[in-house]
N, C-alpha and C positions, 0 to 999 in steps of 0.2 A: 509859752513855749513848753510843750510837754505836759501841761496841766490842762485837763478837760473839765469844764464845768457845764452842767446841764442848765439851759436857759430857764428862768423862772416861769412858772405857769402864768398864763396871761390873766386868769380869772382872780388870782390873789393879789392883794396889794403888796407892793415891793417894800419889804422891811429890811432895814440895815442891821444885820446881826453880826457885824464885824466885832471880833475880839482878838486880843493879843494872845498868840499861842507860841509856847516855847517848845522848840524841837531839839532833842539831844543830837549831838554831833554824829553818833552812831546811826540814829534813825535817818539823819539827813544824808549820810554816805550811802546807806541802803537805798534810799529813795533815788539818789542820783545814779547809782549803779543800775538800778532796775529801769530807770527812765532812759539811760544811755543804751541799754540793751536792745531797745527797739522792739519790744514785744508788741505785736499788733493787736492783741486782745486786751481791752480794758473794760471792766464791767462796773458801772455806777461809780466811777472815779476810783475804784479800787485797782491798783496796778497788780497785775499777775506776772510773776516772772520767776 
């Protein structure tokens, strides 16, 4: 919900590159605020707002 992920390319093997990422509370608040703003334009997963 609110996060867009590009589907993996079909010719490349799917590699699990999951890692644990720590996000500061300020960054999380900014992401939530920008996500709730409903900006229709999102470029390559980078939210603009």
